[in-house]
VOGU-3710 file (C-alpha; in Angstrom, 3 decimals, decimal comma):
1> msaplapaaa> -52,385/3,666/42,118  -52,115/7,183/43,532  -53,334/9,510/41,402  -50,286/11,807/39,778  -49,229/14,814/41,378  -50,585/18,015/39,535  -47,923/20,322/38,402  -47,340/23,841/40,943  -48,323/27,178/39,573  -45,174/28,907/38,368
11> dgplrimtwn> -45,786/31,560/41,123  -46,231/29,139/44,060  -43,699/27,937/46,094  -40,971/25,094/45,299  -41,101/22,250/47,794  -38,311/20,587/48,818  -37,888/17,506/50,977  -35,207/15,597/51,962  -35,718/11,785/53,832  -34,133/8,581/54,833
21> vwwrfgdwra> -36,444/5,816/54,117  -34,527/2,910/56,264  -33,773/0,976/53,379  -35,433/-2,744/53,888  -35,706/-2,896/57,763  -38,632/-4,159/59,127  -41,973/-4,887/57,683  -40,476/-2,977/54,437  -43,700/-3,711/52,924  -45,938/-2,016/54,596
31> rreailavla> -43,464/0,665/54,858  -43,323/1,212/51,518  -47,399/2,345/51,229  -46,764/4,553/54,281  -44,003/6,151/52,546  -45,615/6,383/49,734  -48,539/7,642/51,116  -46,715/10,398/53,089  -45,521/11,573/49,737  -48,802/11,829/48,183
41> ehrpdvvglq> -49,837/13,994/51,125  -47,467/16,515/51,042  -46,936/16,935/47,450  -43,380/17,930/47,260  -41,701/18,661/43,885  -38,647/17,699/44,358  -37,580/14,849/46,654  -33,722/13,424/47,889  -34,237/10,385/49,714  -31,653/8,537/51,267
51> evwathgpdg> -31,353/4,251/52,151  -33,206/3,748/48,701  -33,002/0,185/47,687  -33,010/-1,907/44,540  -33,354/-5,942/43,828  -31,756/-7,289/40,943  -32,775/-9,841/37,878  -35,527/-9,540/35,372  -38,494/-8,703/38,469  -35,803/-6,688/39,843
61> enlahwlaer> -37,774/-3,917/41,773  -35,903/0,063/42,805  -38,133/2,045/45,398  -37,290/4,892/43,870  -39,194/4,001/40,742  -41,831/2,265/41,685  -42,807/5,967/43,771  -42,562/7,513/40,865  -44,606/5,791/38,690  -47,030/5,762/41,461
71> lgmraawsps> -46,531/9,679/42,349  -46,344/10,888/38,824  -42,904/11,771/39,190  -39,182/11,577/37,391  -36,883/9,354/39,072  -32,922/9,402/39,681  -30,814/6,749/41,443  -27,695/6,145/42,637  -26,337/2,672/43,874  -23,903/2,636/46,435
81> prperwqrrl> -20,802/0,970/45,092  -20,347/-0,920/48,515  -23,767/-2,330/49,685  -21,707/-5,403/51,515  -22,640/-3,480/54,729  -26,306/-3,246/54,543  -26,484/-6,769/52,936  -24,399/-8,166/55,859  -26,892/-5,952/58,710  -30,277/-7,264/56,732
91> aphdpgsgev> -28,915/-11,004/56,037  -30,399/-12,489/59,207  -33,607/-11,316/58,965  -34,118/-11,449/54,869  -31,461/-14,574/53,504  -31,798/-12,821/49,548  -30,563/-9,528/51,264  -27,101/-9,915/49,054  -29,408/-9,410/45,639  -30,553/-5,667/47,170
101> dfgnavlsry> -28,796/-2,732/46,231  -28,077/0,764/48,513  -28,200/4,110/47,564  -29,435/7,540/47,078  -32,527/8,947/44,508  -33,921/12,422/43,583  -37,427/12,388/42,899  -38,733/15,383/40,617  -42,110/16,296/39,423  -40,062/18,431/36,832
111> plleervlpl> -37,766/16,515/34,330  -34,430/16,274/35,184  -31,428/17,900/32,399  -28,603/16,570/34,132  -27,084/14,241/36,698  -24,116/13,506/38,111  -22,539/10,962/41,128  -19,915/11,859/43,730  -17,902/9,241/45,442  -17,391/10,538/49,450
121> paggqqdegr> -14,349/9,766/51,091  -13,820/7,210/53,671  -11,615/9,071/56,043  -8,835/6,764/56,764  -11,739/4,500/57,801  -13,864/1,620/56,545  -15,266/2,406/52,858  -18,690/2,430/52,720  -19,305/3,569/49,777  -20,955/6,744/50,000
131> talqvlvdap> -21,882/9,514/47,580  -23,918/12,014/46,444  -26,586/12,341/43,522  -26,749/15,706/41,953  -29,214/16,406/39,479  -30,726/19,812/37,678  -34,142/20,033/38,042  -35,944/22,376/34,908  -38,356/23,533/37,525  -40,449/26,367/36,361
141> rrplpfttth> -38,916/30,173/36,084  -35,255/28,780/35,716  -33,591/25,305/36,887  -32,479/24,234/40,453  -29,684/22,594/41,142  -30,451/19,851/43,715  -27,799/17,717/45,411  -29,125/14,549/47,965  -26,297/12,659/50,120  -26,223/10,201/53,462
151> lnsspaesav> -22,818/10,808/55,149  -21,077/7,596/58,060  -23,359/7,382/60,216  -21,539/6,165/63,447  -21,467/8,919/66,276  -17,788/8,624/66,538  -16,606/9,329/62,841  -17,087/13,353/63,107  -13,656/13,483/61,750  -14,829/10,945/58,595
161> rtaqvralvp> -18,046/13,402/57,893  -15,884/16,531/57,757  -13,652/14,749/55,114  -16,794/14,052/52,916  -18,196/17,409/54,129  -14,717/18,924/51,735  -15,695/16,973/49,159  -19,186/17,582/48,843  -19,204/21,497/48,992  -16,936/21,841/46,122
171> fvaagarrga> -19,441/19,499/43,954  -22,501/21,584/45,056  -20,742/24,702/43,965  -19,778/23,248/41,165  -23,464/22,314/40,049  -24,882/26,340/41,240  -24,159/27,956/38,322  -25,248/31,268/39,555  -26,958/33,641/37,739  -29,402/31,704/35,503
181> hyppvltgdf> -30,124/29,073/38,437  -32,087/28,752/41,357  -29,390/28,877/44,591  -28,591/25,397/44,695  -29,990/23,103/47,433  -28,089/20,331/49,366  -30,100/17,391/51,257  -29,487/14,467/53,034  -28,871/12,626/55,760  -25,716/13,878/57,469
191> nalatsdemr> -25,756/11,683/60,866  -24,575/15,014/62,397  -25,596/17,605/64,832  -26,296/21,090/63,551  -23,680/22,393/65,870  -21,619/19,673/64,793  -17,737/20,600/63,766  -18,882/19,053/60,047  -22,521/21,153/59,273  -20,532/24,539/60,520
201> largyetpgp> -18,118/23,662/57,574  -20,676/22,768/55,327  -22,349/25,795/55,949  -19,663/28,037/55,787  -20,853/31,340/57,865  -20,034/30,418/61,088  -16,493/28,756/59,891  -14,800/29,151/56,721  -16,123/26,555/54,379  -14,710/24,298/51,734
211> vegfvlvdsw> -15,260/26,979/49,161  -14,154/30,751/49,821  -16,892/32,815/48,954  -19,580/30,393/48,926  -21,859/29,602/51,970  -25,453/27,110/52,069  -27,888/28,308/55,078  -29,516/26,220/57,059  -33,137/26,156/56,503  -34,778/25,282/60,300
221> lfaepgdpgl> -33,153/28,733/61,166  -36,718/29,796/59,549  -38,795/26,976/61,847  -41,092/27,964/64,675  -38,270/29,434/67,274  -37,641/26,930/69,666  -38,678/23,781/67,659  -35,894/21,345/67,930  -36,394/19,524/64,776  -36,331/15,963/65,800
231> twdrrnpwva> -35,691/13,756/62,815  -34,539/11,480/64,734  -36,389/10,952/67,219  -36,787/8,466/70,375  -40,696/8,967/70,047  -40,452/6,600/66,944  -40,102/2,963/68,001  -37,547/2,039/65,817  -35,351/4,725/66,868  -36,084/3,934/70,944
241> rvhqpsarid> -34,711/0,398/70,582  -31,612/2,170/69,357  -30,781/3,727/72,789  -29,102/6,644/71,645  -30,574/10,239/72,322  -33,114/12,292/69,985  -31,510/14,818/67,189  -32,020/16,859/63,954  -29,028/15,039/61,962  -31,244/15,188/58,526
251> hvlvglapft> -31,158/19,054/56,805  -31,875/21,138/54,085  -29,576/23,931/53,135  -29,831/26,350/50,512  -27,188/28,709/48,678  -27,378/32,592/49,724  -30,774/34,106/47,892  -30,600/37,074/45,629  -32,349/40,417/46,884  -35,046/38,805/45,171
261> gegsvrdvrl> -35,543/36,631/46,978  -36,202/34,055/44,755  -35,014/30,913/46,382  -35,523/31,549/49,783  -37,073/29,596/52,457  -40,401/30,571/53,233  -41,274/27,704/55,343  -39,654/24,339/57,076  -41,349/21,589/59,191  -40,811/17,870/59,941
271> vatepvdgvw> -43,688/15,243/57,959  -43,566/11,537/58,738  -43,991/12,119/62,599  -46,793/9,847/63,050  -47,517/6,257/62,487  -49,662/5,929/58,669  -52,691/3,279/59,266  -49,952/2,433/62,741  -47,283/1,878/60,380  -44,149/4,178/60,997
281> asdhaavlvd> -42,527/5,020/57,307  -38,863/5,120/58,537  -37,040/5,405/61,385  -36,650/9,147/60,275  -38,692/12,167/59,859  -38,548/14,078/57,211  -37,879/17,840/56,351  -40,050/19,455/54,078  -39,251/23,099/53,234  -41,005/25,460/50,778
291> lep> -39,058/27,947/49,350  -40,051/31,065/47,536  -40,239/31,085/43,648
//
């Protein structure tokens, strides 16, 4: 078992991560250990996870709780109400996949004060059971409103993702509670390029957003100039076999910081960009962001 993560200093950065952990595909047992190793190495304070799995029954196991126990963290878990699409994809390789749930999760080094779940619209397409999970993290100095999500994945479904963003942003804004809290953080696998209509709408500063006056900043603007930030990278063999181009589709968006700078982006980079002891932990890289305390 890994050693629990030590509490961060109150004046140190607040470390945020988003990561799609690729459900139960491939050698998920080996990948689970690699996921744990990445989290233990980089020591995030709050993590938004997508494609998290959980099995049913008295001996059932939830990946988020499994990771939290070994890292000394808390976990919130939100299963999709429609896991069938994922179960069908896994069925040829795992006859028991019909008993496996699929969803989003949050891991936190600090207590979770609140949890809320938002079902996202299907946008006129088949309902994939997409949701957003929002928590209020009892971080040092002040609480952090934190949301993670996973939008529809087909490259042809920009219109669906746009409808989902129109529902998602008011959910994030409602949880922000300006003043006594850090600026809100929205993380996830949006399955959308930063230049797409849905991401421009989510940010609300290049085009009017769903909530007047509410803006979210793309943390990758603070990365090294010229770094493409490819979270879906054909160097990863699981990505190469899909025959789609490399892209940045996983994002961490942060609310506008006050003049004090609290909650602003100090640093951002990708992690999980190489195999761990020969094992690729996921088909996605993770985005790691340090926020000013």
